[in-house]
DRENTIDREN-762464 format. One line per 8 residues: for each residue x, y, z of N, C-alpha, C, O, CB. Coordinates in Angstrom, 3 decimals. Glycine has a CB too. Example, Ala and Ser with C-alpha at 12.3 -4.5 7.8 and 13.67 -1.06 7.14 Angstrom:
<rs>
13.190/-5.690/7.800/12.300/-4.500/7.800/13.200/-3.300/7.800/14.236/-3.319/8.465/11.308/-4.473/9.046; 12.850/-2.250/7.080/13.670/-1.060/7.140/12.900/0.030/7.870/13.409/1.138/8.039/14.084/-0.598/5.725
</rs>
This chain:
<rs>
-9.753/-10.608/-10.291/-8.897/-10.952/-9.243/-7.488/-11.017/-9.692/-7.295/-11.210/-10.893/-9.301/-12.197/-8.654; -6.442/-10.877/-8.867/-5.123/-10.845/-8.990/-4.675/-11.736/-7.870/-4.896/-11.524/-6.678/-4.573/-9.453/-8.972; -3.924/-12.912/-8.452/-3.358/-13.742/-7.594/-1.956/-13.480/-7.021/-1.005/-13.542/-7.801/-3.387/-14.868/-8.181; -1.754/-13.204/-5.779/-0.408/-12.965/-5.284/0.190/-14.321/-4.560/-0.111/-14.825/-3.477/-0.459/-11.700/-4.247; 1.120/-14.712/-5.528/1.849/-15.998/-5.038/2.881/-15.759/-3.740/3.209/-16.618/-2.922/2.746/-16.600/-6.337; 3.292/-14.392/-3.773/4.205/-14.047/-2.572/3.608/-12.955/-1.904/3.894/-11.794/-2.194/5.676/-13.669/-2.953; 2.738/-13.280/-0.965/2.000/-12.162/-0.417/2.929/-11.332/0.760/2.590/-10.276/1.294/0.576/-12.779/0.220; 4.242/-12.124/1.029/4.936/-11.393/1.997/5.687/-10.353/1.050/5.857/-9.274/1.617/5.913/-12.347/2.958
6.081/-10.399/0.011/6.646/-9.352/-0.793/5.648/-8.214/-1.166/6.008/-7.037/-1.167/7.200/-9.963/-2.032; 4.521/-8.562/-1.448/3.550/-7.534/-1.648/3.289/-6.750/-0.300/3.124/-5.531/-0.344/2.239/-8.168/-2.204; 3.253/-7.388/0.811/3.067/-6.642/2.156/4.280/-5.847/2.356/4.113/-4.760/2.909/2.841/-7.621/3.426; 5.577/-6.205/1.984/6.748/-5.460/2.195/6.500/-4.143/1.295/6.712/-3.034/1.786/8.098/-6.334/1.794; 6.065/-4.283/0.019/6.113/-3.205/-0.800/5.008/-2.223/-0.180/5.305/-1.037/-0.037/5.879/-3.634/-2.322; 3.790/-2.669/0.177/2.763/-1.871/0.818/3.228/-1.130/1.997/2.855/0.025/2.201/1.657/-2.698/1.205; 4.060/-1.779/2.808/4.604/-1.182/4.125/5.499/-0.011/3.654/5.414/1.100/4.177/5.492/-2.311/5.067; 6.310/-0.277/2.707/7.362/0.753/2.249/6.505/2.001/1.721/6.827/3.141/2.056/8.407/0.111/0.995
5.429/1.761/0.903/4.494/2.902/0.607/3.893/3.568/1.755/3.722/4.779/1.620/3.411/2.461/-0.218; 3.543/3.043/2.838/3.018/3.623/3.972/3.913/4.361/4.693/3.494/5.383/5.236/2.480/2.742/4.754; 5.418/3.955/4.848/6.311/4.749/5.381/6.507/6.028/4.587/6.614/7.112/5.161/7.477/4.035/5.539; 6.558/5.892/3.134/6.637/7.038/2.645/5.514/8.105/2.691/5.701/9.319/2.609/6.955/6.794/1.543; 4.312/7.475/2.834/3.187/8.363/3.145/3.337/9.165/4.396/3.118/10.376/4.435/1.966/7.586/3.247; 3.754/8.376/5.514/3.951/8.890/6.745/4.948/10.122/6.692/4.714/11.196/7.247/4.423/7.794/7.629; 6.209/9.807/5.880/7.087/10.935/5.808/6.523/12.048/4.934/6.666/13.213/5.303/8.419/10.503/5.300; 5.953/11.790/3.907/5.172/12.931/2.982/4.245/13.634/4.143/4.515/14.807/4.402/4.077/12.171/1.531
3.313/13.087/4.769/2.291/13.547/5.565/2.916/14.655/6.696/2.288/15.637/7.094/1.583/12.246/6.234; 4.183/14.313/7.093/4.863/15.341/7.928/5.113/16.789/7.251/5.201/17.816/7.924/6.224/14.752/8.343; 5.214/16.754/5.879/5.581/17.913/5.113/4.274/18.493/4.497/4.240/19.716/4.362/6.654/17.542/4.004; 3.351/17.870/4.165/2.231/18.194/3.323/0.862/17.578/3.919/0.704/16.375/4.124/2.524/17.650/1.862; -0.012/18.479/4.145/-1.254/18.213/4.555/-2.062/17.231/3.852/-2.471/17.627/2.761/-1.867/19.294/4.582; -2.399/16.053/4.190/-3.086/14.979/3.269/-4.493/14.889/3.645/-4.959/14.894/4.784/-2.433/13.511/3.388; -5.185/14.797/2.382/-6.751/14.763/2.666/-7.239/13.497/3.524/-6.608/12.442/3.579/-7.568/14.726/1.218; -8.353/13.729/4.133/-8.989/12.746/5.124/-9.040/11.335/4.382/-8.667/10.284/4.903/-10.564/13.254/5.594
-9.497/11.445/3.236/-9.695/10.279/2.471/-8.492/9.501/2.239/-8.605/8.277/2.298/-10.269/10.600/1.256; -7.305/10.034/1.973/-6.126/9.489/1.789/-5.684/8.776/3.112/-5.236/7.631/3.171/-5.199/10.520/1.318; -5.879/9.629/4.161/-5.389/8.965/5.553/-6.299/7.677/5.725/-5.783/6.702/6.271/-5.598/10.072/6.971; -7.489/7.610/5.338/-8.445/6.595/5.466/-7.905/5.456/4.573/-7.844/4.301/4.993/-9.893/7.091/5.068; -7.550/5.778/3.441/-7.043/4.870/2.383/-5.775/4.162/3.085/-5.808/2.945/3.268/-6.632/5.727/0.941; -4.717/4.885/3.457/-3.531/4.378/4.238/-3.944/3.468/5.361/-3.316/2.422/5.524/-2.716/5.545/4.826; -4.882/3.759/6.097/-5.226/2.771/7.069/-5.859/1.586/6.684/-5.721/0.509/7.264/-5.972/3.285/7.957; -6.570/1.796/5.680/-7.193/0.431/4.972/-5.999/-0.324/4.423/-5.874/-1.518/4.697/-8.319/0.757/3.643
-5.143/0.282/3.688/-3.968/-0.529/3.174/-3.065/-1.079/4.286/-2.396/-2.089/4.068/-3.098/0.340/2.231; -3.026/-0.507/5.366/-2.249/-1.085/6.323/-2.821/-2.438/6.838/-2.130/-3.372/7.247/-2.081/-0.130/7.393; -4.126/-2.415/6.765/-4.737/-3.720/7.140/-4.647/-4.837/6.027/-4.591/-6.049/6.236/-6.223/-3.480/7.489; -4.645/-4.219/4.851/-4.438/-5.265/3.753/-2.951/-5.897/3.786/-2.680/-7.060/3.489/-4.700/-4.563/2.282; -2.154/-5.025/4.152/-0.638/-5.317/4.433/-0.586/-6.485/5.395/-0.020/-7.544/5.125/0.168/-4.011/5.095; -1.253/-6.213/6.616/-1.283/-7.272/7.684/-1.986/-8.673/7.293/-1.654/-9.736/7.818/-2.034/-6.671/8.911; -2.970/-8.559/6.337/-3.537/-9.699/6.020/-2.643/-10.441/5.063/-2.655/-11.672/5.056/-4.842/-9.464/5.518; -1.789/-9.681/4.173/-0.940/-10.279/3.200/0.316/-10.977/4.116/0.790/-12.074/3.821/-0.420/-9.075/2.060
0.729/-10.245/5.160/1.664/-10.843/5.953/1.364/-11.890/6.801/2.301/-12.566/7.224/2.168/-10.016/6.620; 0.026/-12.197/7.187/-0.603/-13.331/7.672/-0.563/-14.441/6.888/-0.192/-15.529/7.331/-1.814/-13.099/7.936; -0.956/-14.244/5.611/-1.083/-15.221/4.470/0.438/-15.749/4.300/0.690/-16.953/4.259/-1.724/-14.466/3.010; 1.387/-14.787/4.208/2.914/-15.152/3.911/3.313/-16.094/5.194/3.994/-17.089/4.945/4.001/-13.639/3.803; 2.955/-15.856/6.460/3.538/-16.603/7.556/2.815/-17.948/7.516/3.347/-18.905/8.078/3.385/-15.851/8.973; 1.516/-18.110/6.827/0.894/-19.357/6.639/1.462/-20.169/5.195/1.236/-21.355/4.955/-0.726/-19.041/6.607; 2.134/-19.367/4.438/2.672/-19.804/3.165/1.567/-20.099/2.280/1.566/-21.122/1.594/3.567/-20.991/3.295; 0.570/-19.204/2.258/-0.479/-19.205/1.376/-0.613/-18.168/0.377/-0.326/-17.026/0.734/-1.536/-19.223/2.050
-0.988/-18.356/-0.780/-1.175/-17.370/-1.738/-2.379/-16.565/-1.428/-3.136/-16.960/-0.541/-1.258/-17.952/-3.053; -2.651/-15.356/-2.144/-3.756/-14.498/-1.843/-4.318/-13.989/-3.137/-3.613/-13.620/-4.075/-3.343/-13.355/-0.927; -5.788/-13.990/-3.133/-6.466/-13.526/-4.320/-6.897/-12.062/-3.916/-7.619/-11.932/-2.927/-7.738/-14.511/-4.752; -6.496/-10.966/-4.623/-6.816/-9.732/-4.242/-7.895/-9.321/-5.343/-7.677/-9.471/-6.545/-5.533/-8.809/-4.130; -9.020/-8.817/-4.856/-9.917/-8.364/-5.694/-9.667/-7.039/-6.483/-8.813/-6.256/-6.068/-11.000/-8.289/-4.984; -10.336/-6.785/-7.531/-9.800/-5.680/-8.504/-10.203/-4.413/-7.763/-9.702/-3.373/-8.191/-10.473/-5.734/-10.112; -10.897/-4.344/-6.884/-11.187/-3.157/-5.934/-9.953/-2.792/-5.115/-9.532/-1.640/-5.011/-12.384/-3.501/-4.921; -9.406/-3.868/-4.540/-8.195/-3.625/-3.710/-7.078/-3.153/-4.570/-6.433/-2.165/-4.220/-7.762/-4.889/-2.949
-6.803/-3.786/-5.667/-5.800/-3.532/-6.598/-5.969/-2.002/-7.046/-5.052/-1.182/-7.036/-5.901/-4.568/-7.803; -7.145/-1.779/-7.398/-7.422/-0.301/-7.730/-7.027/0.853/-6.704/-6.524/1.937/-7.000/-8.900/-0.176/-7.946; -7.364/0.384/-5.421/-7.178/1.253/-4.322/-5.570/1.326/-4.134/-5.095/2.398/-3.759/-7.991/0.697/-2.993; -4.768/0.294/-4.365/-3.431/0.433/-4.152/-2.912/1.306/-5.159/-2.134/2.196/-4.815/-2.763/-0.810/-4.126; -3.268/1.156/-6.470/-3.022/1.959/-7.428/-3.207/3.285/-7.378/-2.398/4.071/-7.871/-3.546/1.603/-8.277; -4.417/3.689/-6.706/-4.797/5.207/-6.430/-3.907/5.586/-5.385/-3.363/6.671/-5.589/-6.358/5.491/-5.969; -3.584/4.983/-4.273/-2.811/5.436/-3.303/-1.361/5.689/-3.811/-0.814/6.752/-3.519/-2.879/4.508/-2.208; -0.758/4.810/-4.514/0.586/5.003/-5.181/0.603/6.252/-6.010/1.500/7.086/-5.878/0.948/3.793/-6.088
-0.406/6.391/-6.886/-0.601/7.545/-7.650/-0.525/8.895/-6.993/0.186/9.823/-7.378/-1.795/7.429/-8.235; -1.398/8.903/-5.882/-1.430/10.223/-5.087/-0.231/10.347/-4.308/0.152/11.473/-3.988/-2.638/10.336/-4.133; 0.445/9.260/-3.944/1.717/9.406/-3.163/2.639/9.977/-4.001/3.289/10.928/-3.567/2.272/8.139/-2.611; 2.847/9.529/-5.271/3.842/10.354/-6.388/3.549/11.574/-6.476/4.451/12.411/-6.471/3.815/9.921/-7.823; 2.150/11.956/-6.581/1.786/13.207/-6.886/2.401/14.398/-5.751/2.842/15.503/-6.068/0.209/13.141/-6.972; 2.298/13.853/-4.390/2.609/14.750/-3.372/4.183/14.726/-3.128/4.720/15.450/-2.290/1.792/14.382/-2.098; 4.835/13.876/-3.893/6.315/13.881/-3.454/6.617/12.755/-2.556/7.608/12.856/-1.832/6.699/15.190/-2.718; 5.912/11.727/-2.513/6.281/10.600/-1.334/7.176/9.325/-2.087/7.423/8.231/-1.581/4.636/9.872/-0.570
7.502/9.719/-3.189/8.149/8.460/-3.854/9.737/9.177/-4.131/9.844/10.359/-4.457/7.177/7.870/-5.518; 10.738/8.408/-3.974/12.052/8.975/-4.196/12.306/9.433/-5.686/11.791/8.761/-6.579/13.094/7.940/-3.784; 12.991/10.423/-5.974/13.186/10.835/-7.268/13.887/10.077/-8.259/14.919/9.493/-7.927/13.727/11.894/-7.213; 13.430/10.007/-9.518/14.077/8.947/-10.500/15.035/9.728/-11.261/14.774/10.821/-11.764/13.008/8.183/-11.533; 16.295/9.054/-11.337/17.329/9.691/-12.118/17.070/9.536/-13.721/17.863/10.025/-14.525/18.721/9.054/-11.697
</rs>
């Protein structure tokens, strides 16, 4: 488990990833599994946002952390992340 002391910050980071996904989706056909993963992560972001509103920390399970990392990796692979100088 990973303790998230600032779930609002984590929610914002996920929301930025989801915006990048939506932008990349306009240019590249995304696999159905990735679409479903994005939907799941949007619910995770909402849960994190609720915890932030209540000023609570959150424990994310290893599987959720793995899904976030997988999503970000695939997003980078399809060009959904800004170029690094």
